[in-house]
C-alpha positions, 0 to 999 in steps of 0.5 A: 947773310954769311954762306951758312945763311946766318947774319954775324955780329963779332963782338970784341971786349965785351965781357962779364965776370962774377965770383969764379966766372968770367963769360966773354960774349965773341960773337951773336949769329941769326939764322932764319933772316931768308924764310920771310914769309910774309912783308907788309911794308910802310902801312899808315896808320890811321891813329897815328899821321906820323907813323909808317907801320912796317910787319914781317913775318918769319918762319923760323929764327935762331939766335945763337951766342958764342960765349967763352966761359972761364976762371980765375984759374985760367981755364976757359971753355967755348960753349954756344948758347942758342934759341929757336923761336917758329912763326915770328912777326916783328913789327918796326914801327916808322916815325916821320917828321914832316913839314905839310906845309912844305909837302903842300907847296911842292907842285906833282911836276917837281916831285919827277925833277929832283933839281925843281924842288925849292926848300 
């Protein structure tokens, strides 16, 4: 995050054109990633043993798109289009593919000494 508390993704060369209007996306800024209210990490899902569910609750998230709007006549105007969302719950699922036969063969002591794990 930068000093404003935003996560910024800069773009170069993303342009859209229609009729006499040109749109150039310069950056996307996400504010509020530091407003986490709750985290539920790595929760096993009983209906799908290969899935780990992660959920995050944010107080507020603001997404700002910095664009330049122009025309074929050369007129260019910078603009910011922003959306603000409140009380957001985001769920991220992780699907794992593990070989259970290998996992069952690992001795408990080997887990603590990574050099002794044999594959």
